C-alpha positions in Angstrom: -10.3 21.1 -2.6 -7.0 23.0 -2.7 -4.8 22.0 -5.6 -1.7 23.0 -3.8 -0.4 21.5 -0.5 -0.8 23.6 2.6 2.3 24.8 4.4 1.9 22.0 7.0 1.6 19.4 4.2 4.7 20.7 2.5 6.5 20.5 5.9 5.4 16.9 6.3 6.6 16.0 2.8 10.0 17.7 3.3 10.5 16.1 6.7 9.7 12.6 5.5 11.9 13.0 2.5 14.8 14.4 4.5 14.6 11.5 7.0 14.4 8.8 4.4 17.2 10.4 2.3 19.4 10.0 5.4 18.2 6.7 6.9 16.8 4.8 3.9 19.5 5.0 1.2 19.6 2.4 -1.5 22.3 0.6 0.5 19.9 0.1 3.3 17.2 -1.1 0.9 19.6 -3.7 -0.5 20.7 -4.8 2.9 17.1 -5.6 3.9 16.7 -7.8 0.8 18.7 -10.5 2.6 17.4 -9.9 6.1 15.1 -12.5 7.5 12.7 -9.9 8.9 12.9 -7.8 5.7 12.9 -4.5 7.6 14.8 -2.6 10.3 13.0 -2.5 13.7 15.2 0.4 14.8 14.0 2.5 11.8 10.5 1.4 12.5 10.8 2.8 16.0 12.1 6.1 14.7 9.2 6.4 12.3 6.8 5.8 15.2 8.5 8.5 17.3 8.1 10.9 14.3 4.3 10.1 14.3 4.2 8.5 10.9 2.6 5.2 12.1 -0.4 7.0 13.5 -0.9 9.7 10.9 -4.5 8.8 10.0 -5.6 7.8 13.6 -7.5 10.1 15.9 -5.5 11.8 18.7 -7.4 9.8 21.4 -5.9 6.7 19.9 -2.4 7.9 19.8 -2.5 9.3 16.3 -1.9 12.6 14.6 -5.5 13.1 13.6 -4.6 13.8 10.0 -6.3 12.5 6.8 -5.9 10.6 3.6 -4.0 13.4 1.8 -1.3 13.5 4.5 -1.1 9.7 4.6 -0.6 9.6 0.9 2.1 12.3 1.1 4.1 10.1 3.5 3.5 7.0 1.5 4.6 8.7 -1.7 7.9 9.5 -0.1 8.2 5.9 1.1 7.8 4.8 -2.5 10.4 7.3 -3.6 12.8 5.7 -1.2 11.6 2.1 -1.9 11.3 1.7 1.8 11.3 -1.9 2.8 8.9 -2.4 5.7 5.3 -3.1 6.7 3.9 0.5 6.6 1.2 -0.1 4.0 0.2 -3.4 5.7 0.2 -2.2 9.3 -1.0 1.4 9.0 -3.3 1.2 6.0 -4.7 -2.4 5.9 -4.7 -3.1 9.6 -5.0 0.3 11.1 -7.6 1.8 8.7 -9.5 -1.5 8.7 -9.9 -1.2 12.5 -10.6 2.5 12.3 -13.3 2.0 9.7 -15.1 -1.0 11.4 -13.5 -1.8 14.7 -15.3 -1.7 18.0 -14.3 0.9 20.7 -12.5 -1.8 22.6 -10.6 -3.0 19.4 -9.6 0.5 18.6 -8.4 1.2 22.1 -6.4 -2.0 22.1 -4.8 -1.9 18.7 -4.6 1.6 17.3 -2.3 3.1 20.0 -0.1 0.0 19.8 0.1 0.3 16.0 0.8 4.1 16.2 3.6 3.5 18.8 5.2 0.8 16.7 4.8 -1.8 19.5 2.4 -3.9 17.4 2.1 -4.5 13.6 -1.0 -5.5 11.7 -1.9 -6.7 8.2 -4.9 -8.1 6.3 -5.5 -11.3 4.3 -7.7 -10.1 1.5 -7.0 -12.4 -1.4 -7.3 -16.1 -2.0 -6.5 -18.8 -4.5 -8.6 -17.2 -7.3 -6.6 -13.9 -6.9 -9.9 -12.0 -7.1 -10.0 -8.7 -5.1 -13.8 -8.7 -5.0 -14.8 -9.4 -1.4 -17.7 -11.4 -2.7 -15.2 -14.0 -4.0 -14.2 -15.0 -0.4 -14.4 -18.7 0.2 -12.7 -19.0 3.6 -15.2 -20.2 6.2 -16.2 -19.3 9.7 -18.2 -21.8 11.7 -19.8 -21.0 15.1 -18.1 -22.6 18.0 -19.4 -21.6 21.4 -19.3 -17.9 21.8 -16.8 -17.6 18.9 -15.9 -19.1 15.6 -13.5 -21.5 13.9 -12.0 -20.0 10.8 -10.6 -22.1 7.9 -9.2 -21.3 4.5 -6.2 -20.3 2.4 -5.1 -16.7 1.9 -2.5 -15.7 -0.6 0.0 -12.8 -0.7 -0.6 -11.6 2.9 1.8 -8.7 3.3 4.3 -8.8 6.1 2.3 -11.5 8.0 5.5 -12.9 9.4 6.1 -9.8 11.5 2.4 -9.0 12.2 0.8 -9.4 15.6 -2.7 -9.4 14.2 -4.2 -10.0 10.7 -7.7 -9.0 9.5 -9.2 -12.1 7.9 -12.4 -12.1 5.9 -14.4 -15.4 6.1 -17.9 -16.5 5.2 -20.2 -17.8 7.9 -23.9 -18.5 8.4 -24.6 -14.8 8.7 -22.6 -13.9 5.6 -19.2 -12.3 5.0 -17.5 -11.4 8.2 -14.1 -10.0 9.2 -12.0 -11.4 12.1 -8.9 -10.5 14.0 -6.5 -13.5 13.9 -3.1 -13.9 15.6 -0.8 -15.3 12.9 1.2 -17.1 15.5 -1.6 -19.0 17.1 -2.4 -22.7 16.8 -3.9 -23.7 13.4 -2.2 -20.9 11.4 0.6 -21.8 9.1 2.6 -19.2 7.2 4.7 -20.0 4.1 6.8 -17.4 2.4 5.8 -16.3 -1.1 8.4 -14.5 -3.3 7.5 -11.7 -5.6 9.3 -9.5 -8.1 10.0 -6.9 -5.4 12.3 -8.4 -2.8 11.9 -5.4 -0.6 8.3 -6.5 0.1 7.4 -9.6 2.0 4.4 -11.9 1.4 3.1 -15.0 3.0 0.7 -17.8 2.2 -1.6 -18.0 5.2 -3.3 -21.3 5.9 -6.0 -21.4 8.6 -7.1 -24.8 9.8 -10.0 -24.5 12.3 -8.4 -21.4 14.0 -10.4 -20.5 17.1 -11.3 -16.8 17.5 -13.4 -15.3 20.3 -16.6 -13.3 20.1 -14.5 -10.1 20.5 -12.5 -10.9 17.3 -15.3 -9.9 14.9 -14.6 -6.6 13.3 -18.0 -4.9 12.7 -21.3 -6.7 12.6 -20.9 -10.4 11.7 -22.2 -11.0 8.2 -22.0 -7.4 7.1 -18.3 -7.0 6.2 -18.8 -6.5 2.5 -19.1 -2.6 2.6 -16.3 -2.4 5.2 -14.0 -4.4 2.9 -14.9 -2.3 -0.1 -14.2 0.9 1.7 -10.8 -0.5 3.0 -9.9 -1.7 -0.5 -10.5 1.8 -2.0 -8.2 3.4 0.6 -5.6 0.7 0.1 -5.8 1.2 -3.7 -5.2 4.9 -3.4 -2.3 4.5 -0.9 -0.7 1.9 -3.2 -1.1 4.4 -6.0 0.7 7.0 -3.9 3.6 4.6 -3.4 3.7 3.9 -7.1 3.7 7.6 -7.7 6.8 8.0 -5.5 8.6 5.2 -7.3 7.8 6.8 -10.7 9.0 10.2 -9.5 12.3 8.7 -8.4 12.7 7.0 -11.8 11.9 10.3 -13.5 14.4 12.3 -11.4 17.1 9.7 -12.0 16.5 9.8 -15.8 16.7 13.6 -16.0 19.9 13.6 -14.0 21.4 10.8 -16.1 20.4 12.6 -19.3 22.4 15.7 -18.2 25.6 13.8 -17.6 25.7 10.9 -20.0 27.4 11.9 -23.2 27.1 10.5 -26.6 28.7 11.9 -29.8 30.3 14.5 -27.6 27.2 16.0 -26.1 24.8 15.1 -23.3 22.0 12.7 -24.4 19.5 15.1 -22.9 20.1 17.4 -25.9 18.7 14.7 -28.2 15.1 15.3 -29.1 14.2 11.6 -28.6 15.4 11.7 -25.0 13.7 15.0 -24.3 10.4 13.7 -25.6 10.7 10.6 -23.4 11.3 12.7 -20.3 8.5 15.0 -21.2 6.1 12.1 -21.5 7.3 10.7 -18.2 6.7 14.0 -16.5 3.2 14.2 -18.0 2.4 10.7 -16.7 3.8 11.6 -13.3 1.9 14.8 -12.9 -1.4 13.2 -14.1 -0.8 10.5 -11.5 -0.2 13.1 -8.8 -3.6 14.7 -9.6 -5.4 11.3 -9.6 -3.9 10.3 -6.3 -4.5 13.4 -4.3 -8.0 14.0 -5.7 -9.0 10.5 -4.8 -7.4 10.8 -1.3 -9.3 14.1 -0.7 -12.6 12.6 -2.0 -12.3 9.6 0.3 -11.6 11.8 3.3 -14.3 14.2 2.5 -16.9 11.5 1.7 -17.4 13.0 -1.8 -20.1 11.6 -4.0 -17.6 10.4 -6.5 -15.1 9.0 -4.0 -15.5 5.4 -5.1 -15.1 6.3 -8.8 -12.2 8.6 -8.1 -10.4 5.8 -6.2 -10.8 3.3 -9.1 -9.8 5.9 -11.7 -6.7 6.6 -9.6 -5.6 3.0 -9.3 -6.3 2.2 -12.9 -4.4 5.2 -14.3 -1.5 5.1 -11.9 -1.0 1.3 -12.3 -0.3 1.9 -16.0 1.4 5.2 -15.9 3.9 4.2 -13.2 4.8 1.1 -15.3 5.3 3.4 -18.4 7.5 5.9 -16.5 9.6 3.2 -14.9 10.0 1.4 -18.2 10.9 4.6 -20.0 13.5 5.3 -17.3 15.3 2.1 -18.2 15.2 3.1 -21.9 16.7 6.5 -21.1 19.5 4.8 -19.1 20.2 2.2 -21.7 22.1 -1.0 -20.8 23.1 0.1 -17.3 19.4 0.7 -16.3 18.5 -3.0 -15.8 21.6 -4.2 -14.1 21.5 -5.4 -10.5 24.2 -3.0 -9.4 22.3 0.1 -10.6 19.5 1.3 -8.2 16.8 1.9 -10.9 15.4 -1.6 -10.6 14.6 -1.1 -6.9 11.9 1.5 -7.8 10.7 -0.2 -11.0 10.1 -3.5 -9.1 8.3 -1.7 -6.3 5.9 -0.1 -8.8 5.4 -3.3 -10.7 4.7 -5.3 -7.5 2.1 -2.7 -6.5 0.4 -2.7 -9.9 -1.9 -5.7 -9.3 -2.4 -5.1 -5.6 -6.0 -4.2 -4.5 -7.1 -4.6 -8.1 -5.2 -3.9 -11.4 -6.2 -1.4 -14.0 -8.7 -3.7 -15.7 -10.4 -4.6 -12.4 -10.9 -0.9 -11.5 -12.1 0.0 -15.0 -14.7 -2.6 -14.5 -15.7 -1.0 -11.2 -15.9 2.4 -12.8 -18.2 0.9 -15.5 -20.5 -0.6 -12.9 -20.7 2.7 -11.0 -21.5 4.7 -14.1 -24.1 2.1 -15.2 -25.7 2.1 -11.8 -25.9 5.8 -11.7 -28.1 5.9 -14.9 
C-alpha cells in the first residue's frame, strides 16, 4: 500500500472539507439538533450531486467506483464537521450491505437510488442484549407462503425514521438470514432513542409479524453470518474514520486556543504541560490515521490480515479518540465543556461512535480469537 494519499485522494479530501466548511458550520449542526428529521434534505441532495453518496458503489449502479480508502477519507471529513445526517447508515450499513450480499435485482433497485439520494437505507444490527456478535440475534423469521414473517426488537437503529429500507437480521429454520424491511409498513413500530450525540438519531424498531416477500432476503437464507461479519468490519472502520475526524477537529481547536489564550501574560501554549498534552494528542491522532487507512486498504484489497486490522483499528481509535477529545477539554479549561462552545459537538460524536459496531474490548476479543485460531 501507499502511505501517502494519491493526488486524486487529496483532491477528494480537500473538496469534501471545503464544501463542509461552507455548508456544515457549527451553526448548522446546532440547528439540526432541534429539527424533527435531524438533517437537511437540501444538503443531502447536494452531497448526492457531488457523488459522495455513491463513492463505494460500482459505476453501473450509479456510483463512483471507488474503494474503502476514499470512503473513509470522506467520512473522516464528515466527522471533522460533526455532520448531522444518515451517511454512515445509508451508504455504509445499507449500501455496503447490499453491495456485499444483495442479488442483482436488489442492487439494481437500491444502489442507484441510494447514490442519487432518492432513497435512504439503514441496518438493525443490535438487540436487547447490546451484543454486536451476529450469533446473538434472537429476532425470528417464520416461513409464510413464499416469504417470511419477521418478529423481534431491534435497538439503536440509526436514522430509521428517514430510511426507506432497513436490513434486518433474523433467525429462521435455515439459520441466520438478512431481510429488507420497509420501516413504514404494517407491523413495524419505531420509537425514538436519545443518545449522548444529539446530532445522530436512533430508533427502537419493533417488528410484529412483519410480512416480507421472497425477494426480500439478502443473500442465501440461513447463511447471513459471514455477510454480517464482513459488513460489521467495514462499518467499524468507517466509524473509526469518523472518530478520527472528530479527534482531528478537537486537536486543531486545542492548538489554536493554546496560541491565543493567555495566562500570566503569555500564551498557554508556551507552558510545557500544555505542549505535552498537545503532543500526546497529535501522537494519538496520527496513530489512529495509520490504523484507519491501513484497515480500509486491507479490507478493499482482501488482505490476509484484513479482519485483524479492522478490529485493531476500532479498538485503538475508540480509546484514542476519547483521549484526544478529553484532553482537548482540559486544554480549553472551563469553557471547553460549556454548551455555547463547539468543542462538545465533536467530543459527543466520538463518544457516541465508540461503542458502535463493537467497543475496544469487543474487538480485542476478536483479535485474540483470530490469533488463537491461526496457531
